[in-house]
N, C-alpha and C positions, 0 to 999 in steps of 0.2 A: 906550476902545473902538476908536479908530482904529488904535492899536498892535496890538490883537488881530486886527483884520480884516487888517491888512498882513501879520502873521505867518502867518495862515491862507492868504492869497493866495500868499505866497512858498513855503510848504510845498507847496501844490497845484502850483505852477509847477515846483518841483523834482521832484515825483513824476511830473509829465507828461513832463519831460525824461528821467527815468530809464527810462520805459516807451515813449519815442518809438521809432518803427520806420522803417526804410528798406527800399527795394525792391531785390531782386537777382533774377537770372534763374536759375531752378531747373528749367527745362523739358528740359534736355539736357546730358548729360555726354559729350562727344565722345571717341572712342577715340584721336584725335590729341592729346588733352590729358591724358587719364588712363585708365589701364587697371590691372588688379590681377591678381596671380597668387600661388599658394601656394608657399612654400619648404618642402618637406616633409622636408628633411634637417637643418635647423638650427633651434635653439631661438631664441625671441625675444631680441633684444639688450636688451630691457627687463629681462630676468631673468638677465643675465650670459651670454647665449648667443651668437648669431650675430654676425658682422661685418656691415657695411652691405650687402655684396654676396656672391654666391656660393651654391652649393648647388643641388640639383635643384629644378625648378619644375614646377608643374602649373597647370591652368586653374581659374578660379573660375566656371565655367559651371554647367550644370544637373547635372553628374555628381556634385556633392557635395550635402550637405543644404541648402545655401543660404548666402548671405552678406548681411550688413547693413553699411551705411555711415552715418556721421553727420558733419555739418559742425560744427566747433567754431571759436570765435573768442576772441581776447584783445586787449588794448590794443596798438595799433601803436606801436612804439618809434622809428620813423623809418627803420629798415632792415629788410630781410627777416629774419624770425625763423628761428632754427635749428630743425631737426626736434626736437621735444620729447623729453625723457627721460620716464620714467614719472612721476616726481615732479612735473615741470613740466606734463605733459600733463593731470594731474588738476585743475590749477588753471584750465585753459581752460574756457570756458563753452559750453553747448549752444546752437547757433543754431536748433534746432528743425527742421532740414531733414535728411531721411534719404533713403537710396537702397538698392537691392538689386541682386543680380547679374542680368544678362541671359541669354538663351538662348545667345548667342554668348560663348565663353570669354573671360574677362578684362574684359568690358564691364559698365558700370553703367547702371542706369535709376533716375531720380529717383522717389521715392514722392510721390504727389500733386503731380506736376510742374506748374509754371506759370511763365510768363515774368515774372510780377510777384509773387514770393514775399517775404513780409515777414520781416525778421530784427530781433532786439531791440537794434539800435543806430541812433542818429539819422541822418537824411539828412544827407549832407555830412561824416559822421564816418568816418575811416579806421580799420579794425581788421585785425589779422592773422587769417588763416584757415588751417585744416588739415582734412583729411578722415581720419577713422579708419575702419578696416574690421575685421570679425571674422566668424567662422563662426557659423551660427545656433544651434549647440548651446550657445553661451555665453549666449544670450538674444536677445530681439528689440528691446531698447531700450538706448540708451546709459546710461541711469540704472542698469539692472541690471548691464551689463558693467563700467562704471566702478567700481561698488561691489565687484564681484568682483576687479578689478585692485587696488583699494586695500587689500583685506583678504586677498588671496591665496586666495580660496575657489573659484576656478574648477576646481581639481582635483576637489573633491567634486561640483561641479555636473556636470562632464563624466563622472565615474565611469569613468575609464579610456579614454575616447574621445580622438581627436585634435582639439584646438582650435586655431584660427588667429587671430592678431591682428596688425595692422600700421597704419602711419601714412604718409600721403603727404608729399610736399614741401609746404612752406608757401607762402603768398602773402599779399597784402593788397589790400583794396579799399575804396573810398569808395561808400557806398550812394546811390541816388537817392531822391527824395521818393516817397511811396507813390502819388502821382498819375501817376508816370511808368511807362510800360510799353513795352518790356521794361525790367527792372531791370538793375543793374550785373552784368557778367560775372564768374563765379567760376572758370571754367576756360578756359585757352587763352593766347593771346599778350597782352603788355602793352597796356593801354588808358590813356586819360586818367584813368580812375578808380583805376588802380594796377596791381599785378602779380598776375593770377589764378594759380591752381594749375596747374602743369604737372608731371605725375608719371607717366611711362610705366612700366608693369610694376611698380607699387607692390608690394613683397613683403609678404605676410601670413605671418608666421613662426609656427612651431609654439610652442604654450605648453608649458612643462615639466610635464606631467601625470604623476603617479606611475603606474608600470606596475602591472597587477593583482597580479603576484607580490609586488611591493614592498609594496603595500597589505595583502596577505594576511599577510606577515611582520610588518608593524607591528601588525596585529590580534592575531596570536598572541603577540607581545611584550606587548601590553597585557593579554591574558588571563592570561599567566603571572604578571605582576606582581600582578594581582588575586588569583590563587590563593595566591601567596606571602604576601600581606597577611592573607588569611583564616587561613592556617595559623599565622601568628604570633599571631593573636588566640586 
């Protein structure tokens, strides 16, 4: 019986550790630490397109349909993580903190902002962080957008519209206990807790969505193949 009780206690302790949370500050994303802009002439480097810089840029203010952002995290390796590729990005986990575009071009506003936002890693634990951003026509949640990126279905979702997606520079931070307010900083200069994200003019690149004419030709090709099969029968 003692052995069984000990096993249950250990299992509960491990579960508690897995779901332990730390506090970060999610009340403000300062334009001195992070801004975003669209790169309307180059396709996303995630899909064999643009280089890291270059191309015409535009604002991500209210002139477009809107933009969403999400904070992702992964295990800290001891050094600042490189900007993820598509394959590695999809292995990063969702911190559950989102943002949207402000009325001022290029600026971001936290959704449900608070100085003591909880993230799913334990107080005193250091994790790498990155911010992803995308245009609202891809979806309103990271769950939807990451699924589109993983399966290449954003072309049909957009139906010929222009979609944008981008990734900020990375950082890393150690969280505070949930009793501490404000929480650890996520954007700005280095602190005792780590290296927050500093990513000015983060480019949101075009996604390679098929042109309507290309989609129409593909449809005609499929129809011709279907008619050919019927004639052979």
